[in-house]
DSSP file (Angstrom, degrees, kcal/mol; ACC not computed):
  #  RESIDUE AA STRUCTURE BP1 BP2  ACC     N-H-->O    O-->H-N    N-H-->O    O-->H-N    TCO  KAPPA ALPHA  PHI   PSI    X-CA   Y-CA   Z-CA
    1    1 A M     >        0   0    0      0, 0.0     4,-2.3     0, 0.0     5,-0.2   0.000 360.0 360.0 360.0 -24.5  116.3 -134.5 -118.3
    2    2 A G  H  >  +     0   0    0      1,-0.2     4,-2.1     2,-0.2     5,-0.1   0.887 360.0  48.1 -62.3 -41.9  116.7 -130.7 -118.7
    3    3 A I  H  > S+     0   0    0      2,-0.2     4,-2.0     1,-0.2    -1,-0.2   0.885 111.8  49.9 -69.2 -37.5  114.6 -129.9 -115.7
    4    4 A I  H  > S+     0   0    0      2,-0.2     4,-2.4     1,-0.2    -2,-0.2   0.913 110.6  50.1 -66.4 -41.4  116.3 -132.4 -113.4
    5    5 A W  H  X S+     0   0    0     -4,-2.3     4,-2.8     1,-0.2     5,-0.3   0.902 109.4  51.6 -62.8 -40.6  119.7 -131.1 -114.5
    6    6 A T  H  X S+     0   0    0     -4,-2.1     4,-2.5     1,-0.2    -1,-0.2   0.888 109.8  50.0 -63.8 -38.3  118.5 -127.5 -113.7
    7    7 A I  H  X S+     0   0    0     -4,-2.0     4,-2.2     2,-0.2    -2,-0.2   0.911 112.4  46.7 -66.0 -42.6  117.4 -128.6 -110.2
    8    8 A I  H  X S+     0   0    0     -4,-2.4     4,-1.9     2,-0.2    -2,-0.2   0.947 115.9  44.0 -64.9 -48.1  120.7 -130.3 -109.5
    9    9 A I  H  X S+     0   0    0     -4,-2.8     4,-2.7     1,-0.2    -2,-0.2   0.885 112.3  55.4 -62.7 -38.5  122.7 -127.3 -110.7
   10   10 A G  H  X S+     0   0    0     -4,-2.5     4,-2.4    -5,-0.3    -1,-0.2   0.885 105.4  50.8 -62.6 -39.8  120.4 -125.1 -108.8
   11   11 A F  H  X S+     0   0    0     -4,-2.2     4,-1.9     2,-0.2    -1,-0.2   0.945 112.9  45.3 -62.9 -47.0  121.0 -126.9 -105.6
   12   12 A I  H  X S+     0   0    0     -4,-1.9     4,-2.2     1,-0.2    -2,-0.2   0.902 113.1  51.4 -62.6 -40.8  124.7 -126.6 -106.0
   13   13 A A  H  X S+     0   0    0     -4,-2.7     4,-2.7     1,-0.2    -1,-0.2   0.878 107.1  53.7 -65.0 -37.6  124.4 -122.9 -107.0
   14   14 A G  H  X S+     0   0    0     -4,-2.4     4,-2.0     2,-0.2    -1,-0.2   0.905 109.0  48.0 -62.7 -42.2  122.3 -122.2 -103.9
   15   15 A V  H  X S+     0   0    0     -4,-1.9     4,-1.4     2,-0.2    -2,-0.2   0.922 114.0  46.7 -64.8 -44.4  124.9 -123.6 -101.6
   16   16 A I  H  X S+     0   0    0     -4,-2.2     4,-1.9     1,-0.2    -2,-0.2   0.913 110.9  52.3 -64.9 -41.8  127.7 -121.6 -103.3
   17   17 A A  H  X S+     0   0    0     -4,-2.7     4,-2.8     1,-0.2    -1,-0.2   0.876 106.2  54.0 -63.2 -37.6  125.6 -118.4 -103.2
   18   18 A K  H  < S+     0   0    0     -4,-2.0    -1,-0.2     1,-0.2    -2,-0.2   0.849 109.3  48.5 -64.7 -33.5  125.0 -118.9  -99.5
   19   19 A F  H  < S+     0   0    0     -4,-1.4    -2,-0.2    -3,-0.2    -1,-0.2   0.851 114.4  45.8 -72.4 -34.2  128.8 -119.1  -99.0
   20   20 A I  H  < S+     0   0    0     -4,-1.9    -2,-0.2     1,-0.2    -1,-0.2   0.896 125.5  29.1 -74.5 -41.6  129.4 -116.0 -101.1
   21   21 A M  S  < S+     0   0    0     -4,-2.8    -1,-0.2    -5,-0.2    -2,-0.1  -0.589  77.5 168.8-121.0  68.3  126.6 -113.9  -99.5
   22   22 A P        +     0   0    0      0, 0.0     2,-0.3     0, 0.0     3,-0.1  -0.423  13.3 144.1 -76.0 158.4  126.1 -115.0  -95.9
   23   23 A G    >   -     0   0    0      1,-0.1     3,-0.7     4,-0.1    -2,-0.0  -0.953  58.8-108.8 179.0 164.6  124.0 -112.9  -93.6
   24   24 A D  T 3  S+     0   0    0     -2,-0.3    -1,-0.1     1,-0.2     0, 0.0   0.799 114.6  52.8 -74.3 -29.5  121.5 -112.8  -90.8
   25   25 A N  T 3  S+     0   0    0     -3,-0.1    -1,-0.2     2,-0.1    55,-0.1   0.285  90.2 100.1 -92.5  10.0  118.6 -111.7  -93.0
   26   26 A E  S <  S-     0   0    0     -3,-0.7    -3,-0.1     1,-0.1     2,-0.0  -0.617  82.4 -95.5 -98.9 155.9  119.0 -114.5  -95.5
   27   27 A P        -     0   0    0      0, 0.0     2,-0.3     0, 0.0    -1,-0.1  -0.368  43.7-163.0 -67.0 147.9  117.0 -117.8  -95.7
   28   28 A S        +     0   0    0     -2,-0.0     4,-0.4     4,-0.0     3,-0.1  -0.866  36.6  61.4-129.5 164.4  118.5 -120.7  -94.0
   29   29 A G  S  > S-     0   0    0     -2,-0.3     4,-2.1     1,-0.1     5,-0.2  -0.119  83.7 -81.6 102.7 159.3  118.1 -124.4  -94.1
   30   30 A F  H  > S+     0   0    0      2,-0.2     4,-2.1     1,-0.2     5,-0.2   0.900 124.5  47.6 -63.8 -45.0  118.4 -127.2  -96.6
   31   31 A I  H  > S+     0   0    0      2,-0.2     4,-2.7     1,-0.2     5,-0.2   0.929 113.4  46.5 -67.1 -46.0  115.0 -126.6  -98.3
   32   32 A M  H  > S+     0   0    0     -4,-0.4     4,-2.7     1,-0.2    -1,-0.2   0.880 112.2  51.3 -65.8 -37.2  115.3 -122.8  -98.6
   33   33 A T  H  X S+     0   0    0     -4,-2.1     4,-2.2     2,-0.2    -1,-0.2   0.907 111.6  47.8 -63.8 -41.7  118.9 -123.1 -100.0
   34   34 A T  H  X S+     0   0    0     -4,-2.1     4,-2.5     2,-0.2    -2,-0.2   0.933 113.3  46.8 -64.5 -45.9  117.6 -125.6 -102.5
   35   35 A I  H  X S+     0   0    0     -4,-2.7     4,-2.7     1,-0.2     5,-0.3   0.918 111.2  53.0 -62.6 -43.5  114.7 -123.4 -103.5
   36   36 A L  H  X S+     0   0    0     -4,-2.7     4,-2.3     1,-0.2    -1,-0.2   0.930 112.1  44.6 -56.4 -48.1  117.0 -120.4 -103.7
   37   37 A G  H  X S+     0   0    0     -4,-2.2     4,-2.4     2,-0.2    -1,-0.2   0.886 112.9  50.0 -67.2 -39.8  119.4 -122.1 -106.1
   38   38 A I  H  X S+     0   0    0     -4,-2.5     4,-2.3     2,-0.2    -2,-0.2   0.930 112.6  46.8 -65.8 -44.4  116.7 -123.6 -108.3
   39   39 A V  H  X S+     0   0    0     -4,-2.7     4,-2.7     1,-0.2    -2,-0.2   0.910 112.3  51.6 -62.9 -40.8  115.0 -120.2 -108.7
   40   40 A G  H  X S+     0   0    0     -4,-2.3     4,-2.6    -5,-0.3    -2,-0.2   0.885 108.8  50.5 -62.3 -39.2  118.4 -118.7 -109.4
   41   41 A A  H  X S+     0   0    0     -4,-2.4     4,-2.3     2,-0.2    19,-0.4   0.905 112.5  46.4 -66.2 -41.0  119.1 -121.3 -112.1
   42   42 A F  H  X S+     0   0    0     -4,-2.3     4,-2.6     2,-0.2    -2,-0.2   0.894 112.5  50.5 -68.2 -39.1  115.7 -120.6 -113.7
   43   43 A V  H  X S+     0   0    0     -4,-2.7     4,-2.8     2,-0.2     5,-0.2   0.934 112.4  46.9 -62.5 -45.7  116.3 -116.8 -113.5
   44   44 A A  H  X S+     0   0    0     -4,-2.6     4,-2.4     1,-0.2    -2,-0.2   0.898 112.8  49.4 -64.2 -39.9  119.7 -117.2 -115.1
   45   45 A S  H  X S+     0   0    0     -4,-2.3     4,-2.1     2,-0.2    -2,-0.2   0.926 113.3  46.4 -64.3 -44.3  118.4 -119.5 -117.8
   46   46 A Y  H  X S+     0   0    0     -4,-2.6     4,-2.4     2,-0.2    -2,-0.2   0.935 115.1  45.3 -64.5 -47.0  115.5 -117.1 -118.6
   47   47 A L  H  X S+     0   0    0     -4,-2.8     4,-2.1     1,-0.2     6,-0.2   0.894 111.7  53.3 -65.0 -38.5  117.7 -114.0 -118.7
   48   48 A G  H  <>S+     0   0    0     -4,-2.4     5,-2.5    -5,-0.2     6,-1.3   0.888 111.5  45.3 -62.3 -40.5  120.3 -115.9 -120.8
   49   49 A R  H ><5S+     0   0    0     -4,-2.1     3,-0.7     4,-0.2    -2,-0.2   0.898 111.9  52.2 -69.1 -40.0  117.7 -116.8 -123.3
   50   50 A A  H 3<5S+     0   0    0     -4,-2.4    -2,-0.2     1,-0.2    -1,-0.2   0.848 113.1  44.3 -65.0 -33.9  116.3 -113.3 -123.3
   51   51 A L  T 3<5S-     0   0    0     -4,-2.1    -1,-0.2    -5,-0.2    -2,-0.2   0.500 116.6-113.3 -88.9  -4.4  119.7 -111.8 -124.0
   52   52 A G  T < 5S+     0   0    0     -3,-0.7    -3,-0.2    -4,-0.5    -4,-0.1   0.621  84.1 118.7  84.8  13.1  120.6 -114.4 -126.6
   53   53 A W  S   <S+     0   0    0     -5,-2.5     2,-0.3    -6,-0.2    -4,-0.2   0.806  74.6  40.3 -79.5 -30.2  123.4 -116.1 -124.6
   54   54 A Y  S    S-     0   0    0     -6,-1.3    -2,-0.2    -9,-0.1     6,-0.1  -0.872  82.9-120.7-120.0 152.1  121.6 -119.4 -124.6
   55   55 A G    >   -     0   0    0     -2,-0.3     3,-0.9     4,-0.1    -1,-0.1  -0.178  43.8 -87.8 -78.0 179.0  119.6 -121.3 -127.2
   56   56 A P  T 3  S+     0   0    0      0, 0.0    -7,-0.1     0, 0.0    -1,-0.1   0.826 127.6  33.5 -61.8 -33.2  116.0 -122.3 -126.8
   57   57 A E  T 3  S+     0   0    0      2,-0.1     2,-0.3   -55,-0.0    -3,-0.0   0.366  98.6 101.9-104.2   4.0  116.8 -125.7 -125.1
   58   58 A E    <   -     0   0    0     -3,-0.9     2,-0.2   -13,-0.1    -4,-0.1  -0.646  53.0-159.1 -91.2 146.2  119.9 -124.6 -123.2
   59   59 A G        -     0   0    0     -2,-0.3    -4,-0.1     1,-0.1     2,-0.1  -0.708  32.3 -81.3-114.2 170.2  120.0 -123.8 -119.6
   60   60 A A        -     0   0    0    -19,-0.4   -15,-0.1    -2,-0.2    -1,-0.1  -0.402  43.8-131.0 -69.4 146.3  122.4 -121.8 -117.5
   61   61 A G     >  -     0   0    0     -2,-0.1     4,-2.4   -17,-0.1     5,-0.2  -0.093  39.9 -79.6 -82.0-169.7  125.5 -123.5 -116.4
   62   62 A L  H  > S+     0   0    0      2,-0.2     4,-2.3     1,-0.2     5,-0.2   0.909 129.7  47.9 -63.9 -43.8  126.9 -123.5 -112.8
   63   63 A I  H  > S+     0   0    0      1,-0.2     4,-2.3     2,-0.2    -1,-0.2   0.927 113.7  47.3 -65.9 -43.9  128.4 -120.0 -113.0
   64   64 A G  H  > S+     0   0    0      1,-0.2     4,-2.4     2,-0.2    -1,-0.2   0.891 112.1  50.7 -62.6 -39.5  125.2 -118.5 -114.4
   65   65 A A  H  X S+     0   0    0     -4,-2.4     4,-2.5     2,-0.2    -2,-0.2   0.870 108.9  51.2 -66.9 -37.3  123.1 -120.3 -111.9
   66   66 A V  H  X S+     0   0    0     -4,-2.3     4,-2.4     2,-0.2    -2,-0.2   0.922 110.9  48.2 -65.2 -43.2  125.3 -119.0 -109.0
   67   67 A V  H  X S+     0   0    0     -4,-2.3     4,-2.1     1,-0.2    -2,-0.2   0.916 112.7  49.2 -62.7 -42.4  124.9 -115.4 -110.4
   68   68 A G  H  X S+     0   0    0     -4,-2.4     4,-2.3     1,-0.2    -2,-0.2   0.894 110.7  49.9 -62.2 -40.4  121.1 -116.0 -110.6
   69   69 A A  H  X S+     0   0    0     -4,-2.5     4,-2.6     2,-0.2    -2,-0.2   0.869 109.0  51.8 -67.1 -36.8  121.0 -117.3 -107.1
   70   70 A I  H  X S+     0   0    0     -4,-2.4     4,-2.4     2,-0.2    -1,-0.2   0.901 109.7  50.0 -65.5 -39.7  122.9 -114.3 -105.8
   71   71 A I  H  X S+     0   0    0     -4,-2.1     4,-2.4     2,-0.2    -2,-0.2   0.932 112.6  46.5 -61.6 -46.3  120.5 -112.0 -107.5
   72   72 A V  H  X S+     0   0    0     -4,-2.3     4,-2.5     1,-0.2    -2,-0.2   0.896 112.6  50.6 -63.8 -40.6  117.5 -113.9 -106.0
   73   73 A L  H  X S+     0   0    0     -4,-2.6     4,-2.2     2,-0.2    -1,-0.2   0.888 110.3  49.8 -64.3 -39.8  119.3 -113.8 -102.6
   74   74 A F  H  X S+     0   0    0     -4,-2.4     4,-2.0     2,-0.2    -2,-0.2   0.925 112.5  46.4 -63.9 -46.2  119.9 -110.1 -102.9
   75   75 A V  H  X S+     0   0    0     -4,-2.4     4,-2.5     2,-0.2    -2,-0.2   0.900 110.9  53.1 -64.8 -40.4  116.2 -109.4 -103.8
   76   76 A Y  H  X S+     0   0    0     -4,-2.5     4,-2.5     1,-0.2     5,-0.2   0.910 108.5  50.6 -60.0 -42.7  115.0 -111.7 -100.9
   77   77 A G  H  X S+     0   0    0     -4,-2.2     4,-1.8     1,-0.2    -1,-0.2   0.879 110.7  48.9 -63.3 -38.5  117.2 -109.6  -98.5
   78   78 A L  H  X S+     0   0    0     -4,-2.0     4,-1.6     2,-0.2    -2,-0.2   0.915 112.9  47.0 -66.4 -42.9  115.7 -106.4  -99.8
   79   79 A V  H  X S+     0   0    0     -4,-2.5     4,-1.5     1,-0.2    -2,-0.2   0.921 115.4  43.9 -67.2 -44.2  112.1 -107.6  -99.5
   80   80 A T  H  X S+     0   0    0     -4,-2.5     4,-1.7     1,-0.2    -1,-0.2   0.826 109.8  55.9 -74.1 -29.5  112.5 -109.1  -96.0
   81   81 A S  H  X S+     0   0    0     -4,-1.8     4,-1.1    -5,-0.2    -1,-0.2   0.867 108.4  48.5 -70.6 -33.3  114.5 -106.1  -94.7
   82   82 A R  H  < S+     0   0    0     -4,-1.6    -1,-0.2     1,-0.2    -2,-0.2   0.862 111.3  50.9 -68.9 -35.3  111.6 -103.7  -95.7
   83   83 A R  H  < S+     0   0    0     -4,-1.5    -2,-0.2     1,-0.2    -1,-0.2   0.837 111.3  46.4 -73.4 -32.6  109.1 -106.0  -94.1
   84   84 A T  H  <        0   0    0     -4,-1.7    -1,-0.2     1,-0.2    -2,-0.2   0.680 360.0 360.0 -86.5 -17.6  110.9 -106.2  -90.7
   85   85 A T     <        0   0    0     -4,-1.1    -1,-0.2    -5,-0.1    -2,-0.1   0.477 360.0 360.0 -90.4 360.0  111.7 -102.5  -90.2
């Protein structure tokens, strides 16, 4: 059930992150927003465990997943802006 919960929270986090950081150079569409949020949720969970904020079986909550999705969105923007210039 943990992975399904992370995917659901990741989708919601991706939508929130897109509202917080809109832009022309950002991924768009339902699938990309979902992937962005899921990756952000996993990044937040991994970083939280590495820093000792979460236990071994705990995942990031909604706020952590949103922060993770914003980090992933920022990195995505940096990578694609270098490639297009």
